[in-house]
C-alpha positions in Angstrom: -12.5 38.3 15.6 -13.8 36.3 12.6 -11.2 35.9 9.8 -12.0 36.5 6.2 -12.0 33.0 4.5 -9.0 32.3 2.2 -9.1 30.4 -1.0 -7.4 27.0 -1.0 -4.7 28.2 -3.5 -3.8 31.2 -1.4 -3.7 29.2 1.8 -1.6 26.5 0.1 1.0 29.0 -1.0 1.1 30.5 2.4 1.5 27.1 4.0 4.4 26.1 1.6 6.4 29.2 2.5 5.7 29.0 6.2 6.7 25.4 6.6 9.7 25.3 4.2 12.2 24.3 6.8 10.3 21.2 8.1 10.8 17.7 6.8 7.1 17.0 7.2 5.2 16.6 4.0 4.2 14.1 1.3 4.2 16.7 -1.4 2.4 16.5 -4.8 5.1 16.9 -7.5 3.2 20.0 -8.8 3.9 21.7 -5.4 7.6 21.3 -5.6 8.5 24.4 -7.7 7.1 26.5 -4.9 9.5 24.7 -2.6 12.6 25.4 -4.8 14.4 27.6 -2.2 13.8 25.1 0.5 15.0 22.1 -1.6 18.1 24.0 -2.5 18.8 25.0 1.1 18.3 21.4 2.2 21.0 20.3 -0.3 19.2 19.3 -3.5 21.5 19.8 -6.5 19.0 19.3 -9.3 16.3 21.6 -10.8 13.2 21.5 -8.6 11.0 22.3 -11.6 12.1 19.0 -13.1 10.2 17.3 -10.2 6.9 18.9 -11.0 6.1 16.6 -14.0 5.4 12.9 -13.2 5.8 12.0 -16.9 9.5 13.1 -17.1 12.7 11.9 -15.5 13.3 11.0 -12.8 9.7 10.6 -11.6 8.6 8.5 -14.6 11.0 5.8 -13.5 9.0 5.4 -10.3 6.0 3.0 -10.5 3.2 1.6 -8.5 3.7 -2.1 -8.1 1.6 -4.7 -6.2 0.7 -2.9 -2.9 3.7 -0.7 -2.9 6.2 1.2 -5.0 9.1 0.2 -7.3 11.4 1.8 -9.8 13.0 0.9 -13.1 16.8 0.4 -12.8 17.6 -0.5 -16.4 16.5 0.2 -19.9 15.2 -3.4 -20.2 12.4 -3.2 -17.7 14.3 -4.3 -14.7 12.4 -3.3 -11.6 13.6 -2.9 -8.0 11.1 -3.2 -5.1 11.0 -4.7 -1.6 11.2 -8.4 -0.9 7.9 -8.0 1.0 6.2 -6.2 -1.8 7.1 -9.0 -4.2 6.6 -11.7 -1.5 3.3 -12.9 -3.1 5.2 -13.4 -6.4 7.9 -15.4 -4.7 5.3 -17.5 -2.8 3.3 -18.0 -6.0 6.3 -19.6 -7.7 7.3 -21.7 -4.6 6.1 -25.3 -4.0 7.4 -28.8 -3.6 10.9 -29.0 -5.0 11.4 -25.2 -5.4 11.3 -23.3 -2.1 12.1 -19.9 -3.4 10.9 -18.3 -0.1 13.6 -19.9 2.0 16.3 -20.5 -0.6 15.9 -17.4 -2.8 15.8 -17.3 -6.6 18.3 -16.2 -9.3 17.1 -16.5 -12.8 19.6 -18.3 -15.0 18.7 -15.9 -17.9 15.7 -14.2 -19.2 14.2 -17.4 -20.4 14.3 -18.6 -16.7 12.5 -15.6 -15.2 9.3 -16.8 -13.6 5.9 -15.2 -14.2 4.1 -13.4 -11.3 0.7 -14.3 -10.2 -1.9 -13.3 -12.8 -3.4 -10.4 -10.8 0.0 -8.7 -10.1 0.3 -5.3 -11.8 2.8 -2.5 -12.4 1.4 0.9 -13.1 3.5 3.6 -14.9 2.0 7.1 -14.5 1.9 8.8 -17.9 -0.5 11.7 -17.1 -1.8 13.8 -14.2 -4.3 16.5 -14.9 -6.7 18.6 -12.7 -10.4 17.9 -13.5 -12.2 19.4 -10.5 -14.7 21.5 -12.5 -15.6 18.5 -14.6 -16.1 16.2 -11.6 -18.2 18.7 -9.6 -20.2 20.3 -12.4 -23.3 18.1 -12.0 -23.0 17.7 -8.3 -23.4 21.3 -7.3 -26.7 22.0 -5.6 -27.2 18.3 -4.7 -26.8 16.4 -1.5 -26.5 12.9 -0.1 -26.8 10.0 -2.5 -27.5 12.4 -5.4 -24.2 14.2 -4.8 -22.4 10.9 -4.5 -23.9 9.6 -7.8 -23.1 12.8 -9.6 -19.5 12.7 -8.6 -19.2 9.0 -9.3 -20.9 9.3 -12.7 -18.5 12.1 -13.7 -15.6 10.0 -12.4 -16.6 7.0 -14.5 -17.1 9.2 -17.6 -13.7 10.7 -17.2 -12.1 7.3 -16.8 -14.0 5.8 -19.7 -12.9 8.7 -22.0 -9.3 8.4 -20.8 -9.2 4.6 -21.4 -10.8 4.8 -24.8 -7.4 4.9 -26.5 -6.5 1.6 -24.9 -3.3 0.4 -23.1 -3.8 2.7 -20.1 -5.5 2.4 -16.7 -7.1 5.6 -15.5 -8.5 6.9 -12.2 -9.7 10.1 -10.6 -7.9 11.0 -7.4 -9.7 13.0 -4.7 -7.4 15.7 -3.1 -8.3 17.6 0.1 -11.5 15.5 0.6 -13.6 16.6 -2.3 -12.0 20.0 -2.8 -9.9 19.0 -5.9 -9.8 16.1 -8.3 -7.1 14.9 -10.7 -7.2 12.5 -13.6 -4.4 9.9 -13.4 -3.3 8.0 -16.5 -1.2 4.9 -16.0 0.3 2.3 -18.3 -0.8 -1.1 -16.9 1.8 -3.7 -17.3 0.5 -7.2 -16.7 3.4 -9.5 -17.6 5.8 -9.2 -14.6 8.4 -11.8 -13.9 10.6 -12.8 -11.0 14.3 -12.2 -11.6 16.2 -12.2 -8.3 15.0 -12.7 -4.7 17.4 -13.2 -1.8 16.7 -16.0 0.7 14.1 -15.3 3.4 16.9 -15.1 6.0 18.2 -12.0 4.1 15.1 -10.5 2.6 13.2 -10.9 5.9 16.0 -11.2 8.4 14.4 -10.6 11.9 10.9 -11.1 10.7 8.2 -9.7 13.1 10.7 -9.3 16.0 12.6 -6.6 14.0 9.6 -5.3 12.1 9.2 -1.5 12.8 12.3 -1.7 14.9 15.8 -0.1 14.8 18.5 -1.2 14.3 17.7 -3.3 11.3 19.8 -5.7 9.2 17.5 -6.7 6.4 18.1 -7.0 2.7 14.5 -6.3 1.9 14.7 -6.1 -1.9 13.7 -8.1 -5.0 14.3 -7.6 -8.7 11.5 -8.2 -11.2 11.2 -7.5 -14.9 8.3 -6.0 -16.9 7.4 -7.5 -20.3 5.2 -6.3 -23.2 4.0 -7.6 -26.5 6.3 -7.4 -29.6 4.4 -4.3 -30.5 5.6 -2.6 -27.3 2.1 -2.5 -25.8 1.0 -4.1 -22.5 0.0 -7.8 -22.9 -0.7 -10.8 -20.7 2.1 -13.3 -20.1 3.4 -14.9 -23.2 6.8 -16.6 -23.9 6.9 -14.4 -27.0 6.7 -11.1 -25.1 9.8 -8.8 -24.9 11.2 -6.7 -22.1 9.5 -3.3 -21.6 11.7 -0.3 -22.4 10.8 2.3 -19.8 11.0 6.0 -20.7 13.6 6.5 -17.9 15.4 4.5 -15.3 17.3 5.4 -12.1 21.1 5.3 -11.8 22.5 3.7 -8.7 25.1 5.8 -6.8 28.4 4.2 -6.1 28.7 6.4 -2.9 26.6 5.6 0.1 24.8 7.9 2.6 26.3 9.4 5.7 24.7 11.3 8.5 23.5 14.8 7.5 23.3 14.0 3.8 20.3 15.2 1.8 17.8 12.5 0.9 14.6 12.5 -1.1 12.0 9.8 -1.7 9.5 9.3 -4.5 6.7 6.8 -4.1 3.0 6.0 -3.9 2.0 6.2 -0.2 -1.3 4.6 0.5 -3.6 6.7 2.8 -2.9 9.2 5.6 -5.5 10.8 7.8 -3.8 13.9 9.2 -6.5 16.2 7.9 -9.3 14.3 9.6 -11.6 15.6 12.3 -10.9 15.4 16.0 -13.8 12.9 16.4 -12.2 10.7 13.8 -8.9 10.8 15.7 -10.8 9.8 18.9 -12.6 6.9 17.2 -9.3 5.6 15.7 -7.7 5.6 19.1 -10.6 4.4 21.2 -12.2 1.8 18.9 -10.7 1.1 15.5 -7.1 0.3 16.4 -7.7 -1.8 19.5 -10.3 -3.8 17.4 -7.8 -4.3 14.6 -5.0 -5.5 16.9 -7.4 -8.1 18.4 -8.8 -9.4 15.2 -5.5 -9.6 13.3 -3.9 -11.4 16.2 -6.7 -13.9 16.2 -6.3 -14.6 12.5 -2.5 -14.9 12.9 -3.1 -17.5 15.6 -5.5 -19.4 13.3 -3.3 -19.5 10.3 -0.2 -20.5 12.3 -2.0 -23.3 14.1 -3.4 -24.6 10.8 0.0 -24.7 9.2 1.9 -26.0 12.2 2.0 -29.6 11.0 1.3 -28.9 7.3 4.3 -27.6 5.3 2.2 -27.2 2.1 -0.4 -25.1 4.0 2.5 -23.0 5.4 3.8 -22.2 1.9 0.3 -21.4 0.5 -0.4 -19.0 3.3 3.1 -17.6 3.8 2.4 -14.3 2.0 -1.0 -13.8 3.7 0.4 -14.6 7.2 3.2 -12.0 6.6 0.6 -9.4 5.7 -1.5 -10.2 8.8 1.5 -9.9 11.1 2.5 -6.6 9.5 -1.0 -5.2 9.8 -1.3 -6.3 13.4 2.0 -4.8 14.4 1.3 -1.6 12.5 -2.1 -1.2 14.3 -0.4 -1.8 17.7 2.4 0.7 16.9 0.0 3.3 15.6 -2.1 3.0 18.8 0.9 3.3 21.0 2.3 6.2 19.1 -1.0 8.2 19.1 -1.3 7.7 22.9 2.4 8.7 23.4 1.8 11.9 21.4 -1.5 12.6 23.2 -2.9 13.0 19.7 -6.5 12.8 20.6 -6.4 15.7 23.1 -4.0 17.8 20.9 -6.1 17.4 17.8 -9.3 18.2 19.7 -7.7 21.4 21.2 -6.5 22.4 17.7 -10.0 21.8 16.2 -11.7 23.9 18.9 -9.4 26.8 18.2 -9.9 26.4 14.5 -13.7 26.4 14.9 -13.5 29.5 17.0 -11.6 31.3 14.2 -13.8 29.9 11.4 -16.0 32.1 9.2 -19.7 31.6 10.0 -20.4 30.6 6.4 -18.6 27.3 6.9 -20.1 26.3 10.3 -23.4 24.9 9.1 -21.6 22.5 6.8 -19.1 21.5 9.5 -21.8 20.8 12.0 -23.6 18.6 9.4 -20.3 16.8 8.7 -19.9 16.0 12.4 -23.4 14.6 12.6 -22.8 12.4 9.5 -19.6 11.0 11.0 -21.3 10.2 14.3 -23.9 8.2 12.4 -21.4 5.9 10.7 -19.2 4.9 13.7 -21.5 2.2 15.0 -21.0 0.1 11.8 -17.2 0.0 12.2 -16.7 -3.6 13.5 -19.2 -5.1 11.1 -17.5 -3.5 8.2 -14.1 -4.7 9.4 -15.3 -8.3 9.7 -17.2 -8.3 6.4 -14.2 -6.9 4.6 -11.9 -9.6 6.1 -14.3 -12.4 5.1 -13.5 -11.5 1.5 -9.9 -10.3 1.7 -8.6 -13.2 3.8 -10.3 -16.0 1.9 -9.9 -17.5 -1.5 -13.0 -19.6 -2.4 -15.5 -17.3 -0.7 -13.8 -14.3 -2.2 -14.1 -16.0 -5.6 -17.8 -16.7 -5.1 -18.5 -13.1 -4.0 -16.6 -11.7 -7.0 -18.5 -14.0 -9.4 -21.9 -13.1 -8.0 -21.3 -9.4 -7.8 -19.9 -9.5 -11.3 -23.0 -11.2 -12.5 -25.2 -8.6 -10.9 -23.2 -5.7 -12.2 -22.8 -7.1 -15.7 -26.6 -7.0 -16.2 -26.3 -3.2 -16.3 -24.9 -0.9 -18.9 -21.1 -0.7 -18.3 -21.3 3.0 -17.3 -23.8 2.2 -14.5 -21.8 -0.7 -13.0 -20.1 -0.4 -9.7 -16.4 0.5 -9.8 -14.4 -2.7 -9.8 -16.9 -4.7 -11.9 -16.8 -2.8 -15.2 -15.4 -4.3 -18.4 -12.1 -2.6 -17.6 -11.9 -4.7 -14.4 -12.6 -8.2 -15.8 -9.0 -9.1 -16.6 -8.0 -8.4 -13.0 -10.9 -10.4 -11.7 -9.9 -13.3 -13.9 -6.4 -13.0 -12.6 -7.7 -13.3 -9.0 -9.7 -16.4 -9.9 -6.7 -18.0 -11.5 -4.3 -17.5 -8.6 -6.5 -19.3 -6.0 -5.0 -22.7 -6.6 -1.6 -21.8 -5.1 -3.0 -19.9 -2.1 -5.8 -22.1 -0.8 -6.3 -24.8 1.7 -9.9 -25.8 2.7 -9.1 -26.4 6.4 -7.3 -23.1 6.7 -10.1 -21.1 5.0 -12.7 -22.7 7.2 -10.7 -21.9 10.3 -10.4 -18.2 9.2 -14.1 -18.0 8.5 -15.0 -19.7 11.8 -13.0 -17.0 13.7 -14.6 -14.1 11.8 -18.1 -15.4 11.7 -18.0 -16.2 15.4 -17.2 -12.5 16.1 -19.9 -11.5 13.7 -22.5 -13.6 15.7 -21.5 -11.7 18.8 -22.4 -8.2 17.3 -25.4 -6.4 18.6 -28.7 -7.2 16.9 -28.9 -3.9 15.1 -25.4 -4.4 13.5 -26.0 -7.9 12.1 -27.7 -8.6 8.8 -30.3 -11.4 8.7 -28.6 -13.0 5.7 -25.6 -14.0 7.8 -27.8 -15.4 10.5 -29.8 -17.4 8.0 -26.7 -18.8 6.3 -24.4 -19.5 9.3 -26.7 -19.7 12.3 -26.4 -18.0 15.6 -24.5 -20.6 17.6 -21.0 -22.2 17.2 -22.5 -25.6 16.4 -24.7 -24.2 13.6 -21.7 -22.3 12.2 -19.4 -25.4 12.1 -22.1 -27.5 10.5 -22.7 -24.9 7.8 -19.1 -24.4 6.9 -18.4 -28.1 6.9 -21.2 -28.7 4.4 -20.2 -25.8 2.2 -16.6 -26.8 1.8 -17.4 -30.5 1.4 -19.7 -29.8 -1.5 -18.4 -26.7 -3.3 -16.7 -27.2 -6.7 -15.0 -23.8 -6.7 -11.7 -25.3 -5.6 -11.3 -26.4 -9.2 -10.0 -23.6 -11.5 -12.0 -24.8 -14.5 -15.2 -24.5 -12.4 -14.4 -20.9 -11.4 -13.5 -19.8 -14.9 -16.6 -21.4 -16.5 -18.7 -19.4 -14.1 -16.6 -16.3 -14.8 -17.5 -16.5 -18.4 -21.2 -16.5 -17.5 -20.9 -13.9 -14.9 -19.2 -11.4 -17.2 -22.2 -11.6 -19.5 -24.6 -11.1 -16.6 -26.0 -14.6 -17.3 -27.0 -17.3 -14.8 -24.1 -18.9 -12.9 -24.2 -22.7 -12.6 -25.3 -23.5 -9.1 -22.8 -24.2 -6.3 -23.2 -24.1 -2.5 -20.7 -21.2 -2.2 -22.3 -19.3 -5.1 -25.7 -19.6 -3.4 -24.1 -18.2 -0.2 -22.5 -15.4 -2.2 -25.8 -14.5 -3.7 -27.3 -13.9 -0.3 -24.2 -12.1 1.0 -24.1 -9.8 -2.1 -27.7 -8.8 -1.2 -26.5 -7.8 2.2 -23.5 -6.0 0.6 -25.8 -4.0 -1.6 -28.0 -3.0 1.3 -25.1 -1.8 3.3 -23.7 0.1 0.3 -26.9 2.0 -0.2 -26.6 3.4 3.4 -22.9 4.1 3.1 -23.2 6.0 -0.2 -25.8 8.3 1.3 -23.4 9.2 4.1 -20.4 9.3 1.7 -22.2 11.8 -0.6 -22.9 14.1 2.3 -19.4 13.9 3.6 -18.0 14.5 0.1 -20.2 17.6 -0.1 -19.4 18.9 3.4 -15.7 18.2 3.9 -14.5 21.0 1.6 -15.9 23.5 4.1 -13.9 21.8 6.9 -10.9 21.9 4.6 -11.2 25.6 3.9 -11.4 26.3 7.7 -8.4 24.1 8.3 -6.4 25.7 5.5 -7.0 29.1 6.9 -6.2 28.1 10.5 -3.0 26.2 9.6 -1.8 29.0 7.3 -2.3 31.4 10.2 -0.1 29.2 12.4 2.5 28.7 9.7 1.9 24.9 9.5 2.2 22.5 6.6 -0.5 22.3 4.0 -0.4 19.3 1.7 -3.1 16.8 0.8 -3.4 13.5 2.7 -1.8 10.7 0.8 -4.2 8.8 -1.4 -2.2 6.4 -3.6 -0.9 9.1 -5.9 2.8 9.9 -6.5 4.3 12.0 -3.7 7.8 13.4 -2.8 9.3 13.6 0.6 12.7 15.2 1.4 15.0 15.5 4.4 18.3 14.0 5.4 20.0 11.0 6.9 19.5 11.4 10.6 20.1 9.5 13.8 17.3 8.6 16.3 17.0 9.5 20.0 13.7 8.0 21.0 14.1 8.0 24.8 16.3 9.5 27.5 19.9 8.3 27.1 19.0 6.1 24.1 20.9 7.1 21.0 20.8 5.2 17.7 23.3 5.6 14.9 21.7 6.1 11.4 23.6 3.3 9.7 23.9 -0.4 10.5 26.6 -2.8 9.3 27.0 -6.6 8.7 28.5 -6.9 12.2 24.9 -6.6 13.5 23.8 -9.6 11.4 26.4 -11.7 13.1 25.6 -10.3 16.6 21.9 -11.1 16.1 22.4 -14.5 14.5 21.1 -17.4 16.6 20.9 -20.0 13.8 17.1 -20.3 14.3 14.3 -18.4 12.6 14.1 -15.4 12.3 17.8 -14.8 13.0 19.2 -17.6 10.9 21.5 -15.8 8.6 22.5 -18.2 5.7 26.0 -19.7 5.7 27.1 -18.1 2.4 26.3 -14.7 4.0 28.1 -15.5 7.2 31.1 -16.8 5.3 31.3 -13.7 3.2 31.1 -11.5 6.3 33.9 -13.4 7.9 36.0 -13.1 4.8 35.6 -9.4 4.9 35.9 -8.9 1.1 33.7 -5.9 0.7 35.6 -4.2 -2.1 34.1 -1.0 -3.5 30.9 -1.4 -1.5 32.6 -0.9 1.9 31.8 2.4 3.7 35.1 4.4 3.6 34.7 5.7 7.1 33.3 2.6 8.8 35.7 0.2 6.8 33.0 -2.4 6.6 29.8 -3.3 4.7 26.7 -1.3 5.6 23.2 -2.8 5.5 20.4 -0.3 6.4 20.2 3.4 7.1 17.7 5.9 8.6 16.3 9.2 7.3 13.8 11.6 8.6 11.7 11.3 5.4 7.9 11.4 5.7 6.5 8.0 4.7 3.6 5.7 5.3 2.2 2.4 4.0 2.5 2.1 0.2 6.0 3.7 0.4 7.5 0.3 0.7 9.8 -0.1 -2.2 10.2 3.6 -2.8 13.6 4.7 -4.2 15.6 7.0 -1.9 17.7 9.5 -3.9 20.7 11.6 -3.0 21.2 15.3 -3.8 22.1 14.4 -7.4 19.0 12.3 -8.0 21.0 9.0 -7.8 19.6 5.9 -6.1 21.1 5.3 -2.7 18.4 3.4 -0.8 15.2 1.4 -0.9 12.5 2.3 1.6 11.0 -0.7 3.5 10.0 0.2 7.0 9.6 2.9 9.8 10.7 2.8 13.3 8.3 1.8 16.0 8.0 5.3 17.5 6.7 6.7 14.1 4.1 4.1 13.0 1.4 6.5 14.0 2.6 9.0 11.4 -0.3 8.2 9.1 -2.4 10.2 11.6 0.1 12.3 13.5 3.5 13.6 12.4 6.0 14.0 15.2 9.4 15.2 13.9 11.1 14.0 17.1 10.4 10.3 16.2 9.6 10.1 12.5 12.2 8.0 10.8 12.2 5.8 7.6 14.3 2.7 7.3 16.0 1.9 4.0 18.2 -0.8 2.4 21.6 0.7 1.6 22.2 0.0 -2.1 25.8 -0.8 -1.3 24.5 -3.9 0.5 22.4 -4.9 -2.5 25.5 -4.5 -4.8 27.7 -6.6 -2.4 25.1 -9.4 -2.2 24.9 -9.5 -6.0 28.6 -9.4 -6.4 30.0 -11.5 -3.6 27.3 -13.6 -1.8 24.6 -14.7 -4.2 26.3 -13.6 -7.4 24.3 -12.1 -10.4 27.0 -10.5 -12.5 24.7 -10.1 -15.5 22.3 -8.0 -13.4 25.1 -5.8 -12.1 26.2 -5.2 -15.7 22.6 -4.4 -16.8 22.4 -1.8 -14.1 25.8 -0.3 -15.1 27.4 -1.3 -11.9 30.9 -2.8 -11.2 31.0 -6.6 -10.6 33.2 -6.4 -7.6 
């Protein structure tokens, strides 16, 4: 029997009530009032309606920072996030004579706080409004590229109007794949400074061996501070700037978590894919993830080999290497988890049943969507390689930015590609300025050699002639081309990059340079590929809402969760502190202690706990931060909270809304949760705030920071 189609709003409310007892869900704050009974039953002691507004406490204390999440923990702009989220800031300030990566950093006072890299940003959300009708008004009745352009033009217009008042960064978030759109207004803070970073052997204890593993014993936290101009408005770095006074900040609990306690997390998760089609699940498992594992491992090997006998190169590429390792391990874990859960077969069976129950009015659109997705799969490896050629290089990335900026700046601002409008120029300049501390010519050539060699091996119909003409078709031609490029380019000099930036931002001719000439050809290839992808993207944007309607109705019928895939907007997860039982006869406690640091310690990287930490553990002076039941100092703890990439640095709150933990990882068995949620295995790993307090009080003392956060100094 064919079911009558349901509206998204009705299905959403049905899904919320039906799945109230589950810990699955990265919920939009506006959905939480409908979950009030569930939140109360789970143990939340606050008012659920207070969580619906991202511009009021406590959610306005939570910010997007770097590639993750952070939160204000004092009225003077003190920010708490992960060591790995701030790792680029630490690396940027490290060099000969000041190895803050390995030794850590404690500012001697506010005058001693060190500026972050110029492209580092903190975004404070100050507005979140539905704009669906405005976005889709001109798109209705169109298809393909015309549909894409209508949505994109509306988005740009909304952003431009939003940013006209100045001081804010605006965006339009796509919810339920083209079904709903929201305008997001964020205060963009550009003067961010390093305040406190533990040594690597605390902030990254265990490194890749322990990454995505439990038990963990890692102090993955860093404290930063946001500054503004004397007028209180966002401003670039200046010694005359003053600390930013946030509208709210979180209070740290003096009590720690114990098994069964309510826990809630607020953060900016990156992207999840749980509402994607069965074919997209299959492609992820069969092609995308195996390819990523292989390519990331190759780049890791290249960077490690290049830095083996060069300490300066190791420092310059430390942050990038850490990111590559994390991405490689995440891809491997995701693949293993999806195979373990038999996600491909289960998603396919679910979709078949859904389609059988779907109203006929949606089926033509759904069939057309499937055809469009089939057409784009072949370009997957090419797009990965091209993307990495930019994201994993410094000079080539700079040249590509400059040339694309020149091309776009010749157009009226409203017609420029997103990322190259006037609003984006300060960030582009920041990228160009940070190159000096993250670049080594030998390392960059080695990275490009690996990527371009793979590109040369693509099928003929997937290669662009621009690449063949520039870099040849053989290893010998490639090596010769790269050697000549990097021997003659002047873009390694900051003044040379910035002078070309001034021309590019005006759409004027850029002084010739070998890498700029290469970039000019590659941008032509980029534009050609974009024309094809925008045609497909427009069709998918038009067609996916029909798939979403069918999926809403089907999941509501089954009583399953209905929430939008994560997309970089603020989300709430809730659950409890919970142990992990991943395999038969394997049982993990949800809390670790400093005893595990000593047990793991070998004296060699990555288990080389610093002597001050080992001495403090041996002394056993834990004071008020000791767990009353365990009689020792805790380090990390587990919850069943629903998280993904981007949630790094998210604050974990107790039933009273107090800060008890800092999210930094997931267990290996749940890395695949971005695609498939399995409550048996999904756990999130957090730094216990009692460990942070103890380190600041007893091990690497920072009494002024404890006082600023309203915490005892013992």
